C-alpha positions, 0 to 999 in steps of 0.5 A: 260806261265802258264796263270792260272788266269785273272782279271775282274771287278765285281759288288759285292752285299751284302744284309741285314742290311749291304747291299752294292754294290761295284765295285771291281776286281775279279780273274778268272780261265782261260779256253781256248781251246787247239787243239790237232793235230796228225801229223798235222791233227786235233784230238780233241779240249779240254777246259782247263786251260793253263799250263803243256799242254805237260803233259796234252796231254801225259795223254790225249793220254794215256787215249784215248789209243793212246800211252802207253809210253813217247817213243810213242811221238817223238815231241810235239810242239806249232804251228799256232794259233794267236790272233787278234794282231798276238801273238801266243796263244799257244792253238794249239799243234801238236804231232808227234807219233813214227812209228807204233803208231796211234789212234785206228780207224779214227781221231775223230775230236771232241770237249771235254768240260772241264767236259767231260772225255774219249769219246773213251772207253765206257764200263767197260769190255774194260777198265779192259781188257786194264789195263796191270798193276798188283796190288802189294801194298806191305803193308796196307796203314795207314788210317791217310795218306788217310785222310790227302791227300785232305788237303795236296793237298789243300795246293798246290792249289795256283791258287784255292786260287785266283779264287776258280774255279780250280780242282786239282789232285795229285800223292801220292807215297808209302811213302805218299809224294805228288810228283806232283800236277796239277790244271785245270778248268777241273777235268779230265784235272788236272788228265791227267796232273798228269798222263802225268807228271808221264809218262814223268818221267818214273813212269808209271804204278803207282804201289803202288801209289795213285791219289788224286782228289779235286772233285767227283770220276766220271767214267772218273777219275776212268777210267784214274786211272785204265789205269795208274795203280794206286792202290788207288783213293782218292776223296773229294766228292761222287763217281758215281755208274759206277765209283764204278763198274769199280773200283771193277772190275779193282781192284782199291781201291776207297775212297770218301767223304774224309773229316776230320776224316771220309771217305767211302771205296767203293772198295777193303778195303784190301789195307787200315790198317782198323784194326788199327782203329777198328773192321773191319766188315765182309761181 
């Protein structure tokens, strides 16, 4: 499927000495609802860019605390959901969970927009206690590798090149290779797709790995990184105060404003080889 983009007519306006009005086609990032059902019962609806929906659902259910591994999902399949012409929209996904696996509490039946994050876990204490994965970074990571990460992520953003309207997330392994990149209109969806892929590939927890996002480091993205067992979160834009608090408590190295030759390390700088750059400040 991969219905990432759609073309629509647009009137392009330019003012100034060379002012003109031109009719042209513009390529837009697709945003459609995905209804997630658990055993046939509606669980939630999230707005997302179609594509990699199976990865998305695995990552989303992991972040919600419903599943802990790929083995907790017996089957995930598209079901009823048609457009006016009777064609399957592929916007309804039913997940069959393994025996004994169920949401913590009643089915929520909520609607999540493409910018919201996790609605179930709401406190830092809950997230840090839910993290079951130790941090075992083997050696300091070169600063250059972190600085290069957003540019390398950008090289894989093919849909962004056409639309300018999609976020991206990537998984960087201990060798500095981007082993998975996903795009979506929602930044948390993009990260869910990466975490879901890693789960299905048997890579969780993400020990020794970094998650790279093309957006700001919000609380929900930090939460997902912590729960997935990542040791480093690299963001192009600013972190929120709550994201920094969570990263600090959970032992996650949070690096933001990664642009060109500069970056801000907000928590746990000991994982980075700062000594190779210059004198490391004390305190």
